[in-house]
N, C-alpha and C positions, 0 to 999 in steps of 0.2 A: 899432450893435452890434459888439462886437469880433469879429474873424474867428475861424473855427474852427481849432483845432490838431489835425491828425490824428496818431495815434500807431500805429506798426506794429512788432510784434515777430514773430520767426519761430522755428518749430521745424522742423528739417530732419532727416529720416531718410535716412542714406546707407548703402547696402548695402556691407558690407565685402568687399573683393576677396580671397576665400579659396576654396580648392578644396572645403572641407567646412564644415559648419554650426557654429554657435557652441558647442553642447554635445553634438553627435553626429558620427559619422564619415560621415554621408550626404553625397553629392556635391551641389554647388550648380551648377545649369545652367539657363539661361533656356529656356523653351519646350520642356522635356522632356515626354514623355507624362505625363498626369495620374497622380499618386500612384506614380510610378516611382522617386522619390528620397526614400523615407520609412523612417527607422529605427524600431525599437520605441519609442525615447525620443520621437521626433517625434510618434508616434501616441499617446504618453502611456500606454503599457501599464503596468499596475501593477508596481512593483518596479524599473522602469528609473531610472537615475541620470544626472545631467548630468556631462560631463567637459569642462572648459574648453579651448577651442581657443587655443593660444598665438599663432598667427598673427593672430587677431582682436585679441588684447590688444596686440600690437606695432603693429598698424595704428592702433589708437585712441591709443596713446602718441605715435606719429609725428604723427598729425593734431593732437593736443593741443599738441605742441611747435611745430608749424608755425603754430598759431593763438595763440602766446604764452601758453598756459595754464600754470598750476601743475599738475604731475602728482602726484596723491595716491599716496604709497608704500603706503598701505593703503586699499583701497576695498572696498565691500560689495555683495552682491547681495540683491535683494528680490523678493518675489512681488507682482504687481499682479493682483488678482482681477477678472475680468469674464467673463461667460458668453456665448459666441458659437459658432456651428457650426464655425468654422474654427480654434478654439482648444481642442483636445481636453482639455487639462489643466484648463481653467477658470481658469487664471492664466498670466501672462506673466512670465518672469524678466527683471528690469531692474535698474537702480541708482538708487534713489530717495534714500536718505539720504546716502551718501558715494560720489559718482561717481568715475570714473577721472581726470577732468581738470576744473579750474575756473578761473574768472577770466582769460579770455583776451581777445583783440581781433582784429578783422579789418579791414584797411584796403582800401577799394575806391574806384574812380574812376568818375565819370560826367560826361557832357558837359552844359554849360549850353545851354539852348535848341537842343538837337540840333546844336550846332556842335562838331565833333570838335576844333577848334583851342582851344576853351575848356573845359578839363577841371578838375574840382574833386575833391579827394581827401577822403573822409570815413572815419570809423571807427565800427564797431559793436562793442559789448562782447559777449563770449561768456560767458554765465553758466556753462555746463557742457557737458561731453561725457560721455555715458553709454553703456555697452554694454547691448544688449538683444536678445532674439530676436524675429524677425518672426512674424506669425501666418500661417495658411494663406490660401487664396483661395476665396471663395464665388462660384460661378457661377450666376446666376439664369436658369433656363430658363422663360421666361414662357409659352411655348406649352403646356408640360406642367404649369405651375404648381408647379414644384419647384426646390429649390436643391441644386446639386451642390457637393461640397467637394473641392478639390485641395490636398493637404498638402505638395506639393513645396517650397513656400516656408516652411512651418512650421519654425521653429528656425534660419533663416538669420540670420547675424550682422548686426546694425545698429549704427551709431553714431548716437545722437541728439544733434545740435548745437543747443543752445538759445541763441538770440540775445536780448539785452535789447531792450526797446522803444525803440530809438534811431533808428528810421527814420520818415519822414513821408509817403512816397508809393510808388506802384507802381514807379516808375523806380529809386528807391533800393533797394527790396527786390530787384528783379531784378538790379541791378548787384552787390549783395552776394552773392547766390546764385551768380551767374556766376563771381565771383572765387573763392568757396568751391569750386565745381565744378572750376575750373582747378587749384586747390591740391590737391584730392583726386586728380585725374588725374595731376598731376606727381609726387605722393608714391607713387602706385600703391596707396593705401589703399582707394580705391573707384574703379570705372570711371565711376560717376556718370552713367550714360546714363539720362536721364529717360524716354525712350520705352520703356525696359525696366523702369521702376519702381525703378531703382537710386538715385534721388534723389527723395524726395517731400517736399513743403513744406506745412506748416500755417501760415497767417498769422493772427495776432491783431490785430484792428483796432478802434480806438476814436477818438472825437473829443471835444474839450472846448474851453472858452474859456480864453484865457491867464490864468494865476493861479488857475484853479479846479482841483479834483482831476480825475484822469483819468475819462473817461466809462465807461459799461458797454461791455465789449468783446464782439465776436463772434469766432468762430474759423472760418476758411474752410479746410476739410480737404482733404488729398490732392491738391494742385495738382501736375500732372505736366509742366509746361513753363514755361520762364522767361517766355515771352511771355504765357502765360495768368496767371502770377503777377502781372505788372504790371497786367494788365487787371482781375483779380479784386480786387486791393487798391484800385485807383482807383475801381472801381465801388462797392465796399463803403463807402469813405469818403464818396462822393457820396450814396449811399443813406441813410447814417446822418444826414448833415447835413440832407437833405431831410425825413427822418422827424422830426427834432427841431425843425426850423423850422416844420413844420406842426402842432406841438403833440403829436406822438406820443412814444413811449418806445422805447428800444433794448432788446431782450431779450438776455440772456446766453445765446446759443444757438450751436449748431454749424451751419454752412452749407456748401454745396457750390457750386463754380463751374461753371455750364453754359456750356461753350465755344461751343456752337452759338448760344445766345441772347445770350451775352456778359454774363450777369448771375449774381449769387449767389442761391441758393434755400435755404430752411430745410431742415435734415435732422432735427435733434432739439433740444429745449431743454435747458438745463442747470439748470433749476429744481430745487432740492433736489439740489445737486451730487452726482454719482455718487460713492459711497464705494467706492474700489477696495480697501479693507482691506489696505493694504500691510503686509507682515510680512517679517522676515528670511528669506532662502531657507535652509532647514535643511540642504539637501544640498550646499551649496557653502561652503567655508571663506572667510575674508576673502582678497581678492586682494592679495598682497604683491609690490611691485616694488622693485628695488634700483638704486643708482647705484654709481659706482666706489668711493666711500668705504664704503658699507654692505654691499658684496658680501662674504660670508664666504669665507675663503681656500679652504676645502675643498669649496665648492659646485660642483656640476656645472653648467656654463654652459648646457647644453641644457635644464636644468630651470627656469631663471629668466629674467626679462626685465630687462635692464640699460638704464635710461633714458639714461645717458651714451653707451652704445654706439650707441643709436638716434640720439641727437642728433648724434653725429659723422658719421653717414651720411646726414643729411638732404640732399636735392638742392637746387639753386638753386630758389627759389620764383619764381612768375611775376613778382612786382615786381622781383626782382633780375635776372631774365632780360631784362625790358623795359629796365631801366637800362643793362645791358650792351650791348644792341642799339643804343640811342641813342648811347652813348659810342663804341662800336667803329666804327659805320658812319655816324655823323653824320646819322641819320634823325630825323624829328620824333617827339616822344613819342606823339602820337596814332597814328602809323603803327605804333609798337611794340605798341600795344593790338590793332590789327587783325591783326598778324602772329601774336600769341599766341592771339587768340580763335578763329582757325580752326585746327583740329587739323592739324599737319604743315606749316603755311605758313611758320613761322620757319625750319625746317630747309630747306625748298624755297628760300627766299630766300637763306640762307647758302650753299647749294650752288651757286646761280647766280652769286653774287658771287665764289666761289672760282674758278669756271671761265670768268670773263669779264674783259675789260679795262675794261668800263664802270664808272663810279663808282657806288657803292651808292645814292646819292641819285637817280640816274637809273633804276637797276634797280628800285627800289621802286615807281616809277610804273608800269612794265610789269607788275609783280606785282599791285599793288592795283587798277589800272584795267582792265587787259586780262585777265590770268589769272583774277582773282577774279570779275569780272563775268561772264565766260564760264561759269565753274563754277557760279555761282549761277543763271544762266539755265537751265542744264541739270540743276540739283539734283545736282551731283557733288561729292564730297569732294576734297580736295587729292590724296589717295592714288589717286583714280580718274582723275586728269587724263591725257588722252591725250598732252599735251605734257609731257615730262619736264624736269627742271631742266637736263639736259645739252643737250637740243634748244633750249630757250629761250636758254641761254648761247651756243650756236653762232650763233643768230640775232642776238643782241645784239652779238656780236663782229663779224659782217658789217656791222652798222650803225655800230659804233664805228670800224671801219677805213675807213668811208665807201665801202664796196663797194656798198651799197644805200642808198636814201633811207628816211626813216621811214615814208613812205606805202607804199613797197614792203614794208617790214618788216611792216606791218599785214596786207598781202595774203598774205605768206608765213605769218604766224601763223594766218590764217584757213584756209589749206590744211593746216597742221600739225594743227589741231583735228580734221580729218577722220580722223586716226589711221590713215593709209594706209601708214605706215612710211617716208615720204619724209624726206629730210634738208633743212634750210633751204637749203643750197647747191644741192642737186638741184632744189628748187622754183625757186630764183632762175634757174638755167640753163634749166630747162624753160619758164619764163614770160618769159625774157629781161628780167629786172628789174635787171640790173647797172647801176650808175652808170658812165659812161664816164670813164676816167682819162686816156686818150691824147688830148692836145690836137690832134695832127695829124689823128687819125681824126675828131674832132669837127668840125674845120675842113672836112674833105672832105665830111662829111654836110651841113653848113650850105651849102657851095658847091653841092652837088648840088641842094638844095632851091631855092636862088636861081636856078640854071640852069633848073630845070624850071618855074619860075613867073615867067618874064621880064616878062610884061605887068604883073603885080601889083607887081613890084619897081619898074618904071618909074613906074607910077601913084603909088606911095608916095613915091618920090624927088621927082616933080614936085609931088605934093600938098603 
């Protein structure tokens, strides 16, 4: 029998980095006291109207440009109706018919057989990016058998990035989301911290035989870590193959990933697909964007979003940064991935290189082997490192000038980790770790050893 072909598509909700919500002036802040950041509009009081947040529009345009999308100069808002305790209006404002950005692509790299030296680059098509508001949060209190609702999150601006089903395993899905996360963080359009719910992933998974139509797909909802995403996708692929091979059928259902059990579990079926009754949002006019050509001469620049102006200000994306690191410092491409994957590590590396005479190719070894493994052992971020780039540079300079051996350098580094405010030179002197440069002094020491061990010396000579 022909092998199974897995198909994976992703929908990613990224929380836009903005001080206020998408349609109201309420503040956005993680872990604020429940219901402390709720405007009349967020609570859906009758007569309240949405006012579009320009910052959210700019963030979506910037993200669309970075993902090679076409930006629609005219996009529309729609109402998506569903009834839930944490959605007071009974509908969510989104972009269903004409979203802000379409037809993009994202290139990502992953290693073959877990070998960093063998990397392959793949591309996933981006179907669209749409603006929408988040819902509130339901907190289930089992002991009292009640559900509490916190509306702080209601109305927070989201970008939904819809990826085409171009991936075939958990590793590919994880690599694509990691690259997207880096891009969002580089742009500043989303902080994309998964632990705070700022990046949530829904994975659509199906399997089929080559040459046959796609199989029935399931949707694994709200995955909140890249590691769990890889596990959830791979588990779901395997589950579907086993189900089909034992004569069963796959239900078109929504599932959740149980990270403790490492498996997906059914949430609700999609039989008789839910009708969201999409309709145009009557309280918002079409969103019109401009570029340098279409910008009217008398238009107030504060009132419009200029696509070309945003395009000119795009920062270097991770792929460009990696290429520059390889070219400038002669490091291996796989090392450039590690430098960028750890927040702040590339700057740390560059700062050390600037302050030391050691060649970048040698510096990278100390950064990746010694610094990074220490930080990982202690679950510290680069910014929390007790050894600053200046201290490491001072240490590497001592090594480069042959004032200490590499074994001694490791000893000094171990002392520096204690964060007691000592300098590398201070530790070298305190522990007498200097290499002897004076030949006469070395000869005197050797002579003293020979003189004190006369019998052994005679035995060796005679032996």
